[in-house]
N, CA, C and O atoms as a GROMACS GRO file, in nm:
protein
  512
    1UNK      N    1   1.911  -1.483   0.883
    1UNK     CA    2   1.933  -1.355   0.949
    1UNK      C    3   2.006  -1.230   0.965
    1UNK      O    4   1.924  -1.157   0.910
    2UNK      N    5   2.057  -1.188   0.984
    2UNK     CA    6   2.206  -1.158   1.037
    2UNK      C    7   2.278  -1.120   0.870
    2UNK      O    8   2.312  -1.005   0.847
    3UNK      N    9   2.295  -1.237   0.758
    3UNK     CA   10   2.300  -1.147   0.617
    3UNK      C   11   2.236  -1.083   0.541
    3UNK      O   12   2.260  -1.003   0.450
    4UNK      N   13   2.109  -1.147   0.606
    4UNK     CA   14   2.011  -1.053   0.552
    4UNK      C   15   2.000  -0.897   0.539
    4UNK      O   16   2.009  -0.804   0.458
    5UNK      N   17   1.964  -0.940   0.733
    5UNK     CA   18   1.990  -0.752   0.778
    5UNK      C   19   2.117  -0.688   0.732
    5UNK      O   20   2.116  -0.568   0.705
    6UNK      N   21   2.205  -0.746   0.724
    6UNK     CA   22   2.338  -0.688   0.701
    6UNK      C   23   2.336  -0.608   0.590
    6UNK      O   24   2.360  -0.487   0.590
    7UNK      N   25   2.298  -0.702   0.456
    7UNK     CA   26   2.389  -0.631   0.356
    7UNK      C   27   2.202  -0.620   0.271
    7UNK      O   28   2.209  -0.617   0.149
    8UNK      N   29   2.068  -0.614   0.322
    8UNK     CA   30   1.986  -0.532   0.291
    8UNK      C   31   1.873  -0.451   0.336
    8UNK      O   32   1.807  -0.348   0.325
    9UNK      N   33   1.889  -0.540   0.380
    9UNK     CA   34   1.728  -0.389   0.542
    9UNK      C   35   1.809  -0.300   0.617
    9UNK      O   36   1.794  -0.187   0.663
   10UNK      N   37   1.885  -0.373   0.615
   10UNK     CA   38   1.982  -0.194   0.705
   10UNK      C   39   1.986  -0.084   0.657
   10UNK      O   40   1.948   0.026   0.696
   11UNK      N   41   2.068  -0.148   0.505
   11UNK     CA   42   2.129  -0.023   0.385
   11UNK      C   43   1.938   0.032   0.288
   11UNK      O   44   1.904   0.126   0.217
   12UNK      N   45   1.862  -0.103   0.351
   12UNK     CA   46   1.738  -0.013   0.231
   12UNK      C   47   1.668   0.037   0.376
   12UNK      O   48   1.551   0.044   0.338
   13UNK      N   49   1.666   0.072   0.505
   13UNK     CA   50   1.583   0.168   0.538
   13UNK      C   51   1.697   0.280   0.527
   13UNK      O   52   1.679   0.394   0.485
   14UNK      N   53   1.836   0.219   0.580
   14UNK     CA   54   1.844   0.377   0.564
   14UNK      C   55   1.862   0.464   0.459
   14UNK      O   56   1.916   0.573   0.478
   15UNK      N   57   1.812   0.417   0.319
   15UNK     CA   58   1.736   0.514   0.258
   15UNK      C   59   1.644   0.579   0.240
   15UNK      O   60   1.633   0.669   0.157
   16UNK      N   61   1.507   0.513   0.370
   16UNK     CA   62   1.423   0.593   0.332
   16UNK      C   63   1.396   0.628   0.473
   16UNK      O   64   1.298   0.600   0.543
   17UNK      N   65   1.507   0.696   0.499
   17UNK     CA   66   1.541   0.767   0.649
   17UNK      C   67   1.474   0.989   0.617
   17UNK      O   68   1.560   1.039   0.546
   18UNK      N   69   1.415   1.046   0.636
   18UNK     CA   70   1.388   1.173   0.609
   18UNK      C   71   1.539   1.236   0.518
   18UNK      O   72   1.545   1.269   0.399
   19UNK      N   73   1.660   1.235   0.634
   19UNK     CA   74   1.759   1.295   0.628
   19UNK      C   75   1.837   1.182   0.519
   19UNK      O   76   1.948   1.220   0.483
   20UNK      N   77   1.794   1.056   0.465
   20UNK     CA   78   1.844   1.050   0.370
   20UNK      C   79   1.968   1.102   0.250
   20UNK      O   80   1.937   1.169   0.151
   21UNK      N   81   2.072   1.069   0.271
   21UNK     CA   82   2.162   1.087   0.093
   21UNK      C   83   2.151   0.992  -0.004
   21UNK      O   84   2.152   0.869  -0.010
   22UNK      N   85   2.138   1.109  -0.097
   22UNK     CA   86   2.091   1.047  -0.250
   22UNK      C   87   2.139   0.934  -0.274
   22UNK      O   88   2.050   0.854  -0.302
   23UNK      N   89   2.288   0.871  -0.278
   23UNK     CA   90   2.360   0.835  -0.286
   23UNK      C   91   2.232   0.612  -0.153
   23UNK      O   92   2.167   0.509  -0.167
   24UNK      N   93   2.290   0.695  -0.070
   24UNK     CA   94   2.153   0.594   0.032
   24UNK      C   95   2.030   0.566  -0.046
   24UNK      O   96   1.972   0.457  -0.050
   25UNK      N   97   2.000   0.665  -0.101
   25UNK     CA   98   1.854   0.671  -0.171
   25UNK      C   99   1.914   0.562  -0.220
   25UNK      O  100   1.906   0.449  -0.173
   26UNK      N  101   1.983   0.599  -0.327
   26UNK     CA  102   2.005   0.479  -0.475
   26UNK      C  103   1.990   0.346  -0.424
   26UNK      O  104   1.911   0.257  -0.453
   27UNK      N  105   2.078   0.353  -0.345
   27UNK     CA  106   2.167   0.169  -0.282
   27UNK      C  107   2.064   0.151  -0.218
   27UNK      O  108   2.048   0.029  -0.218
   28UNK      N  109   1.942   0.220  -0.135
   28UNK     CA  110   1.808   0.163  -0.070
   28UNK      C  111   1.708   0.090  -0.221
   28UNK      O  112   1.652  -0.020  -0.219
   29UNK      N  113   1.709   0.189  -0.344
   29UNK     CA  114   1.615   0.115  -0.446
   29UNK      C  115   1.651  -0.008  -0.561
   29UNK      O  116   1.588  -0.078  -0.641
   30UNK      N  117   1.792   0.010  -0.519
   30UNK     CA  118   1.901  -0.087  -0.609
   30UNK      C  119   1.803  -0.213  -0.549
   30UNK      O  120   1.698  -0.265  -0.588
   31UNK      N  121   1.930  -0.243  -0.388
   31UNK     CA  122   1.897  -0.310  -0.351
   31UNK      C  123   1.720  -0.377  -0.340
   31UNK      O  124   1.694  -0.492  -0.375
   32UNK      N  125   1.616  -0.283  -0.289
   32UNK     CA  126   1.485  -0.349  -0.314
   32UNK      C  127   1.450  -0.416  -0.468
   32UNK      O  128   1.382  -0.518  -0.474
   33UNK      N  129   1.487  -0.370  -0.557
   33UNK     CA  130   1.459  -0.404  -0.699
   33UNK      C  131   1.559  -0.471  -0.684
   33UNK      O  132   1.638  -0.381  -0.658
   34UNK      N  133   1.636  -0.591  -0.680
   34UNK     CA  134   1.680  -0.684  -0.663
   34UNK      C  135   1.590  -0.809  -0.617
   34UNK      O  136   1.535  -0.906  -0.668
   35UNK      N  137   1.613  -0.730  -0.451
   35UNK     CA  138   1.474  -0.855  -0.364
   35UNK      C  139   1.356  -0.905  -0.441
   35UNK      O  140   1.322  -1.021  -0.463
   36UNK      N  141   1.278  -0.751  -0.490
   36UNK     CA  142   1.180  -0.725  -0.625
   36UNK      C  143   1.253  -0.877  -0.714
   36UNK      O  144   1.208  -0.980  -0.665
   37UNK      N  145   1.317  -0.892  -0.786
   37UNK     CA  146   1.318  -0.961  -0.869
   37UNK      C  147   1.387  -1.064  -0.806
   37UNK      O  148   1.475  -1.097  -0.885
   38UNK      N  149   1.395  -1.135  -0.702
   38UNK     CA  150   1.500  -1.269  -0.680
   38UNK      C  151   1.365  -1.301  -0.660
   38UNK      O  152   1.355  -1.414  -0.707
   39UNK      N  153   1.221  -1.255  -0.605
   39UNK     CA  154   1.106  -1.334  -0.509
   39UNK      C  155   0.992  -1.331  -0.624
   39UNK      O  156   0.883  -1.373  -0.587
   40UNK      N  157   1.002  -1.292  -0.743
   40UNK     CA  158   0.926  -1.307  -0.786
   40UNK      C  159   0.868  -1.384  -0.852
   40UNK      O  160   0.766  -1.327  -0.889
   41UNK      N  161   0.871  -1.463  -0.882
   41UNK     CA  162   0.846  -1.619  -0.928
   41UNK      C  163   0.780  -1.683  -0.818
   41UNK      O  164   0.671  -1.741  -0.819
   42UNK      N  165   0.846  -1.667  -0.738
   42UNK     CA  166   0.757  -1.717  -0.563
   42UNK      C  167   0.631  -1.642  -0.607
   42UNK      O  168   0.554  -1.685  -0.692
   43UNK      N  169   0.614  -1.498  -0.528
   43UNK     CA  170   0.457  -1.405  -0.511
   43UNK      C  171   0.348  -1.435  -0.557
   43UNK      O  172   0.374  -1.554  -0.569
   44UNK      N  173   0.262  -1.429  -0.588
   44UNK     CA  174   0.139  -1.464  -0.614
   44UNK      C  175   0.002  -1.280  -0.568
   44UNK      O  176  -0.060  -1.229  -0.474
   45UNK      N  177   0.036  -1.258  -0.732
   45UNK     CA  178   0.001  -1.135  -0.660
   45UNK      C  179  -0.174  -1.034  -0.716
   45UNK      O  180  -0.178  -0.959  -0.814
   46UNK      N  181  -0.237  -1.050  -0.666
   46UNK     CA  182  -0.411  -1.084  -0.689
   46UNK      C  183  -0.464  -0.954  -0.651
   46UNK      O  184  -0.395  -0.900  -0.565
   47UNK      N  185  -0.589  -0.870  -0.697
   47UNK     CA  186  -0.608  -0.773  -0.712
   47UNK      C  187  -0.716  -0.802  -0.610
   47UNK      O  188  -0.674  -0.916  -0.592
   48UNK      N  189  -0.829  -0.794  -0.522
   48UNK     CA  190  -0.889  -0.807  -0.442
   48UNK      C  191  -1.041  -0.860  -0.546
   48UNK      O  192  -1.114  -0.954  -0.512
   49UNK      N  193  -1.062  -0.782  -0.663
   49UNK     CA  194  -1.159  -0.797  -0.783
   49UNK      C  195  -1.169  -0.918  -0.841
   49UNK      O  196  -1.260  -0.971  -0.906
   50UNK      N  197  -0.987  -0.980  -0.786
   50UNK     CA  198  -0.974  -1.118  -0.905
   50UNK      C  199  -0.988  -1.206  -0.787
   50UNK      O  200  -1.052  -1.309  -0.809
   51UNK      N  201  -0.952  -1.193  -0.688
   51UNK     CA  202  -1.002  -1.234  -0.572
   51UNK      C  203  -1.160  -1.291  -0.546
   51UNK      O  204  -1.177  -1.413  -0.556
   52UNK      N  205  -1.262  -1.214  -0.517
   52UNK     CA  206  -1.387  -1.175  -0.605
   52UNK      C  207  -1.470  -1.280  -0.648
   52UNK      O  208  -1.558  -1.354  -0.604
   53UNK      N  209  -1.399  -1.256  -0.765
   53UNK     CA  210  -1.468  -1.330  -0.876
   53UNK      C  211  -1.397  -1.488  -0.901
   53UNK      O  212  -1.416  -1.574  -0.986
   54UNK      N  213  -1.324  -1.481  -0.804
   54UNK     CA  214  -1.234  -1.663  -0.793
   54UNK      C  215  -1.366  -1.715  -0.679
   54UNK      O  216  -1.404  -1.832  -0.688
   55UNK      N  217  -1.430  -1.622  -0.576
   55UNK     CA  218  -1.491  -1.650  -0.481
   55UNK      C  219  -1.563  -1.720  -0.482
   55UNK      O  220  -1.582  -1.829  -0.428
   56UNK      N  221  -1.665  -1.596  -0.616
   56UNK     CA  222  -1.835  -1.603  -0.649
   56UNK      C  223  -1.775  -1.725  -0.784
   56UNK      O  224  -1.874  -1.761  -0.848
   57UNK      N  225  -1.695  -1.766  -0.817
   57UNK     CA  226  -1.693  -1.825  -0.913
   57UNK      C  227  -1.715  -1.996  -0.865
   57UNK      O  228  -1.806  -2.072  -0.899
   58UNK      N  229  -1.588  -2.027  -0.767
   58UNK     CA  230  -1.622  -2.080  -0.669
   58UNK      C  231  -1.767  -2.109  -0.621
   58UNK      O  232  -1.834  -2.202  -0.666
   59UNK      N  233  -1.808  -2.025  -0.528
   59UNK     CA  234  -1.969  -2.101  -0.514
   59UNK      C  235  -2.080  -2.161  -0.576
   59UNK      O  236  -2.167  -2.242  -0.544
   60UNK      N  237  -2.039  -2.077  -0.708
   60UNK     CA  238  -2.128  -2.117  -0.806
   60UNK      C  239  -2.133  -2.263  -0.835
   60UNK      O  240  -2.229  -2.341  -0.832
   61UNK      N  241  -1.979  -2.287  -0.872
   61UNK     CA  242  -1.934  -2.384  -0.925
   61UNK      C  243  -1.943  -2.557  -0.817
   61UNK      O  244  -1.922  -2.674  -0.847
   62UNK      N  245  -2.004  -2.457  -0.629
   62UNK     CA  246  -2.014  -2.552  -0.525
   62UNK      C  247  -2.093  -2.540  -0.508
   62UNK      O  248  -2.143  -2.598  -0.411
   63UNK      N  249  -2.188  -2.432  -0.611
   63UNK     CA  250  -2.400  -2.453  -0.545
   63UNK      C  251  -2.431  -2.559  -0.645
   63UNK      O  252  -2.510  -2.646  -0.608
   64UNK      N  253  -2.379  -2.567  -0.777
   64UNK     CA  254  -2.401  -2.683  -0.844
   64UNK      C  255  -2.440  -2.816  -0.849
   64UNK      O  256  -2.342  -2.889  -0.841
   65UNK      N  257  -2.595  -2.906  -0.863
   65UNK     CA  258  -2.602  -2.967  -0.843
   65UNK      C  259  -2.480  -3.105  -0.864
   65UNK      O  260  -2.438  -3.141  -0.975
   66UNK      N  261  -2.426  -3.187  -0.692
   66UNK     CA  262  -2.380  -3.270  -0.778
   66UNK      C  263  -2.364  -3.400  -0.864
   66UNK      O  264  -2.417  -3.506  -0.828
   67UNK      N  265  -2.305  -3.392  -0.953
   67UNK     CA  266  -2.306  -3.560  -1.096
   67UNK      C  267  -2.377  -3.671  -1.038
   67UNK      O  268  -2.324  -3.748  -0.959
   68UNK      N  269  -2.539  -3.684  -1.091
   68UNK     CA  270  -2.590  -3.815  -1.078
   68UNK      C  271  -2.647  -3.819  -0.930
   68UNK      O  272  -2.756  -3.875  -0.925
   69UNK      N  273  -2.618  -3.790  -0.854
   69UNK     CA  274  -2.594  -3.789  -0.724
   69UNK      C  275  -2.782  -3.699  -0.669
   69UNK      O  276  -2.867  -3.752  -0.597
   70UNK      N  277  -2.789  -3.575  -0.728
   70UNK     CA  278  -2.921  -3.458  -0.690
   70UNK      C  279  -2.890  -3.383  -0.507
   70UNK      O  280  -2.964  -3.315  -0.436
   71UNK      N  281  -2.716  -3.449  -0.478
   71UNK     CA  282  -2.743  -3.409  -0.319
   71UNK      C  283  -2.704  -3.229  -0.396
   71UNK      O  284  -2.700  -3.217  -0.519
   72UNK      N  285  -2.676  -3.086  -0.285
   72UNK     CA  286  -2.604  -2.993  -0.294
   72UNK      C  287  -2.440  -3.017  -0.247
   72UNK      O  288  -2.401  -3.066  -0.141
   73UNK      N  289  -2.360  -2.970  -0.356
   73UNK     CA  290  -2.256  -2.910  -0.216
   73UNK      C  291  -2.326  -2.790  -0.151
   73UNK      O  292  -2.435  -2.733  -0.160
   74UNK      N  293  -2.210  -2.778  -0.080
   74UNK     CA  294  -2.184  -2.571   0.014
   74UNK      C  295  -2.059  -2.558   0.002
   74UNK      O  296  -1.959  -2.629   0.005
   75UNK      N  297  -2.098  -2.415  -0.017
   75UNK     CA  298  -1.958  -2.315  -0.031
   75UNK      C  299  -1.904  -2.338   0.037
   75UNK      O  300  -1.980  -2.375   0.127
   76UNK      N  301  -1.732  -2.351   0.092
   76UNK     CA  302  -1.705  -2.317   0.180
   76UNK      C  303  -1.623  -2.151   0.147
   76UNK      O  304  -1.507  -2.174   0.112
   77UNK      N  305  -1.638  -2.073   0.147
   77UNK     CA  306  -1.555  -1.969   0.115
   77UNK      C  307  -1.424  -1.937   0.235
   77UNK      O  308  -1.451  -1.927   0.355
   78UNK      N  309  -1.318  -1.926   0.194
   78UNK     CA  310  -1.209  -1.848   0.305
   78UNK      C  311  -1.210  -1.693   0.282
   78UNK      O  312  -1.190  -1.617   0.187
   79UNK      N  313  -1.246  -1.682   0.425
   79UNK     CA  314  -1.217  -1.481   0.438
   79UNK      C  315  -1.102  -1.431   0.350
   79UNK      O  316  -1.035  -1.517   0.292
   80UNK      N  317  -1.077  -1.328   0.338
   80UNK     CA  318  -0.995  -1.304   0.218
   80UNK      C  319  -0.909  -1.175   0.243
   80UNK      O  320  -0.791  -1.145   0.223
   81UNK      N  321  -1.061  -1.088   0.312
   81UNK     CA  322  -0.942  -0.974   0.362
   81UNK      C  323  -0.923  -0.965   0.481
   81UNK      O  324  -0.911  -0.850   0.523
   82UNK      N  325  -0.909  -1.091   0.594
   82UNK     CA  326  -0.842  -1.047   0.668
   82UNK      C  327  -0.733  -1.002   0.746
   82UNK      O  328  -0.748  -0.988   0.867
   83UNK      N  329  -0.611  -0.977   0.686
   83UNK     CA  330  -0.488  -0.951   0.654
   83UNK      C  331  -0.490  -0.809   0.745
   83UNK      O  332  -0.592  -0.744   0.723
   84UNK      N  333  -0.420  -0.762   0.821
   84UNK     CA  334  -0.353  -0.615   0.844
   84UNK      C  335  -0.274  -0.540   0.770
   84UNK      O  336  -0.164  -0.568   0.723
   85UNK      N  337  -0.355  -0.415   0.761
   85UNK     CA  338  -0.270  -0.332   0.676
   85UNK      C  339  -0.156  -0.275   0.741
   85UNK      O  340  -0.142  -0.215   0.848
   86UNK      N  341  -0.046  -0.324   0.609
   86UNK     CA  342   0.094  -0.232   0.636
   86UNK      C  343   0.036  -0.121   0.522
   86UNK      O  344  -0.041  -0.107   0.427
   87UNK      N  345   0.147  -0.046   0.622
   87UNK     CA  346   0.188   0.078   0.617
   87UNK      C  347   0.329   0.074   0.520
   87UNK      O  348   0.401  -0.024   0.537
   88UNK      N  349   0.367   0.161   0.434
   88UNK     CA  350   0.501   0.136   0.420
   88UNK      C  351   0.537   0.357   0.435
   88UNK      O  352   0.468   0.414   0.350
   89UNK      N  353   0.613   0.448   0.511
   89UNK     CA  354   0.601   0.522   0.503
   89UNK      C  355   0.762   0.588   0.388
   89UNK      O  356   0.873   0.577   0.440
   90UNK      N  357   0.753   0.644   0.252
   90UNK     CA  358   0.875   0.670   0.135
   90UNK      C  359   0.834   0.886   0.148
   90UNK      O  360   0.740   0.960   0.116
   91UNK      N  361   0.936   0.898   0.197
   91UNK     CA  362   0.987   1.020   0.245
   91UNK      C  363   1.013   1.126   0.080
   91UNK      O  364   1.091   1.074   0.000
   92UNK      N  365   0.971   1.216   0.054
   92UNK     CA  366   1.009   1.235  -0.091
   92UNK      C  367   0.962   1.446  -0.096
   92UNK      O  368   0.854   1.502  -0.080
   93UNK      N  369   1.047   1.483  -0.115
   93UNK     CA  370   1.087   1.622  -0.191
   93UNK      C  371   1.007   1.663  -0.263
   93UNK      O  372   1.010   1.622  -0.379
   94UNK      N  373   0.904   1.761  -0.224
   94UNK     CA  374   0.843   1.853  -0.286
   94UNK      C  375   0.884   1.940  -0.470
   94UNK      O  376   0.940   2.050  -0.470
   95UNK      N  377   0.862   1.901  -0.548
   95UNK     CA  378   0.923   2.018  -0.684
   95UNK      C  379   0.877   2.108  -0.665
   95UNK      O  380   0.755   2.105  -0.652
   96UNK      N  381   0.962   2.268  -0.648
   96UNK     CA  382   1.014   2.367  -0.661
   96UNK      C  383   0.772   2.393  -0.746
   96UNK      O  384   0.713   2.496  -0.714
   97UNK      N  385   0.758   2.372  -0.763
   97UNK     CA  386   0.542   2.338  -0.817
   97UNK      C  387   0.445   2.374  -0.749
   97UNK      O  388   0.358   2.459  -0.728
   98UNK      N  389   0.528   2.198  -0.697
   98UNK     CA  390   0.440   2.124  -0.571
   98UNK      C  391   0.422   2.207  -0.431
   98UNK      O  392   0.322   2.222  -0.362
   99UNK      N  393   0.581   2.266  -0.413
   99UNK     CA  394   0.602   2.340  -0.287
   99UNK      C  395   0.519   2.519  -0.271
   99UNK      O  396   0.493   2.595  -0.178
  100UNK      N  397   0.499   2.518  -0.460
  100UNK     CA  398   0.418   2.671  -0.472
  100UNK      C  399   0.284   2.668  -0.396
  100UNK      O  400   0.244   2.724  -0.294
  101UNK      N  401   0.212   2.554  -0.513
  101UNK     CA  402   0.072   2.539  -0.459
  101UNK      C  403   0.054   2.478  -0.333
  101UNK      O  404  -0.048   2.508  -0.271
  102UNK      N  405   0.150   2.383  -0.275
  102UNK     CA  406   0.123   2.356  -0.113
  102UNK      C  407   0.112   2.496  -0.052
  102UNK      O  408   0.007   2.544  -0.007
  103UNK      N  409   0.223   2.553  -0.055
  103UNK     CA  410   0.216   2.787   0.017
  103UNK      C  411   0.112   2.806   0.007
  103UNK      O  412   0.039   2.835   0.103
  104UNK      N  413   0.069   2.793  -0.125
  104UNK     CA  414  -0.070   2.876  -0.137
  104UNK      C  415  -0.175   2.828  -0.104
  104UNK      O  416  -0.265   2.908  -0.078
  105UNK      N  417  -0.200   2.695  -0.094
  105UNK     CA  418  -0.276   2.636   0.004
  105UNK      C  419  -0.296   2.687   0.080
  105UNK      O  420  -0.401   2.742   0.111
  106UNK      N  421  -0.169   2.681   0.148
  106UNK     CA  422  -0.166   2.686   0.316
  106UNK      C  423  -0.227   2.861   0.330
  106UNK      O  424  -0.300   2.915   0.414
  107UNK      N  425  -0.176   2.898   0.239
  107UNK     CA  426  -0.269   3.086   0.232
  107UNK      C  427  -0.380   3.093   0.280
  107UNK      O  428  -0.417   3.152   0.382
  108UNK      N  429  -0.453   3.017   0.187
  108UNK     CA  430  -0.564   3.016   0.080
  108UNK      C  431  -0.650   3.002   0.183
  108UNK      O  432  -0.630   2.905   0.256
  109UNK      N  433  -0.777   3.101   0.219
  109UNK     CA  434  -0.905   3.169   0.320
  109UNK      C  435  -0.965   3.110   0.378
  109UNK      O  436  -1.008   3.137   0.490
  110UNK      N  437  -1.002   2.910   0.246
  110UNK     CA  438  -1.066   2.816   0.287
  110UNK      C  439  -1.032   2.814   0.446
  110UNK      O  440  -1.096   2.851   0.545
  111UNK      N  441  -0.858   2.734   0.423
  111UNK     CA  442  -0.758   2.709   0.535
  111UNK      C  443  -0.806   2.789   0.617
  111UNK      O  444  -0.874   2.730   0.701
  112UNK      N  445  -0.799   2.922   0.634
  112UNK     CA  446  -0.790   3.036   0.732
  112UNK      C  447  -0.909   3.008   0.827
  112UNK      O  448  -0.909   2.973   0.945
  113UNK      N  449  -1.028   3.040   0.722
  113UNK     CA  450  -1.064   3.026   0.814
  113UNK      C  451  -1.122   2.872   0.897
  113UNK      O  452  -1.173   2.880   1.009
  114UNK      N  453  -1.100   2.702   0.807
  114UNK     CA  454  -1.114   2.604   0.876
  114UNK      C  455  -1.008   2.625   1.020
  114UNK      O  456  -0.993   2.573   1.130
  115UNK      N  457  -0.972   2.694   0.970
  115UNK     CA  458  -0.864   2.728   1.102
  115UNK      C  459  -0.896   2.797   1.229
  115UNK      O  460  -0.836   2.780   1.335
  116UNK      N  461  -0.980   2.864   1.210
  116UNK     CA  462  -1.009   3.017   1.272
  116UNK      C  463  -1.162   2.911   1.356
  116UNK      O  464  -1.177   2.948   1.473
  117UNK      N  465  -1.256   2.807   1.318
  117UNK     CA  466  -1.353   2.793   1.296
  117UNK      C  467  -1.301   2.686   1.416
  117UNK      O  468  -1.332   2.696   1.534
  118UNK      N  469  -1.219   2.587   1.361
  118UNK     CA  470  -1.190   2.457   1.503
  118UNK      C  471  -1.093   2.490   1.564
  118UNK      O  472  -1.085   2.482   1.686
  119UNK      N  473  -0.993   2.536   1.480
  119UNK     CA  474  -0.863   2.522   1.600
  119UNK      C  475  -0.782   2.419   1.548
  119UNK      O  476  -0.673   2.391   1.598
  120UNK      N  477  -0.829   2.362   1.447
  120UNK     CA  478  -0.749   2.205   1.422
  120UNK      C  479  -0.718   2.196   1.323
  120UNK      O  480  -0.794   2.163   1.232
  121UNK      N  481  -0.540   2.236   1.304
  121UNK     CA  482  -0.539   2.255   1.130
  121UNK      C  483  -0.528   2.115   1.073
  121UNK      O  484  -0.461   2.098   0.971
  122UNK      N  485  -0.610   1.980   1.148
  122UNK     CA  486  -0.577   1.814   1.110
  122UNK      C  487  -0.748   1.879   0.966
  122UNK      O  488  -0.755   1.850   0.847
  123UNK      N  489  -0.834   1.950   1.033
  123UNK     CA  490  -0.950   1.951   0.986
  123UNK      C  491  -0.923   2.066   0.852
  123UNK      O  492  -1.010   2.135   0.798
  124UNK      N  493  -0.856   2.064   0.837
  124UNK     CA  494  -0.829   2.210   0.622
  124UNK      C  495  -0.713   2.097   0.587
  124UNK      O  496  -0.638   2.147   0.503
  125UNK      N  497  -0.659   1.931   0.629
  125UNK     CA  498  -0.701   1.817   0.558
  125UNK      C  499  -0.758   1.753   0.467
  125UNK      O  500  -0.724   1.683   0.372
  126UNK      N  501  -0.923   1.814   0.546
  126UNK     CA  502  -1.027   1.784   0.463
  126UNK      C  503  -1.035   1.833   0.285
  126UNK      O  504  -1.045   1.764   0.183
  127UNK      N  505  -1.027   1.985   0.308
  127UNK     CA  506  -0.995   2.113   0.187
  127UNK      C  507  -0.855   2.050   0.151
  127UNK      O  508  -0.885   1.971   0.062
  128UNK      N  509  -0.741   2.043   0.168
  128UNK     CA  510  -0.702   2.015   0.102
  128UNK      C  511  -0.747   1.804   0.004
  128UNK      O  512  -0.685   1.768  -0.096
   0.00000   0.00000   0.00000
C-alpha cells in the first residue's frame, strides 16, 4: 500500500491538480497508463446495454420449460446498476478559440437576461 502510494498514487494525484506543472501532468498520464496496461487483463468492462442484453437472455433461458419435467425455472436477476457513481475531476486549459467562445457566451444577451431575472449564475449554465 505504501509503495503504491509513493510510486503511483501521489504522483498521479499531483499531476491532476489545477496548478500542476507540465512535467507532473506528463508523469501522471504515464503512470496512469502503466497501471491501466498492468490491470487490463484482469478487468471485465461491459456497457450497460451489454449487461441488460445478458440479463434479458438469462431471463429468457431460465423462463423456458426445463427439459422433460414440465416445471418452469424462475430467473433471479442480480441488480446491476446499484454501484455508486464515481467522478474524477481533471483540470484542462481551454484553447484560445474555446476561451473566446466562452467569453462571448458569458457576454451574450441570453446570459445577461438570465442573470437579471434569476440572479443565479447557475441558471445560465442551462443555456450553455
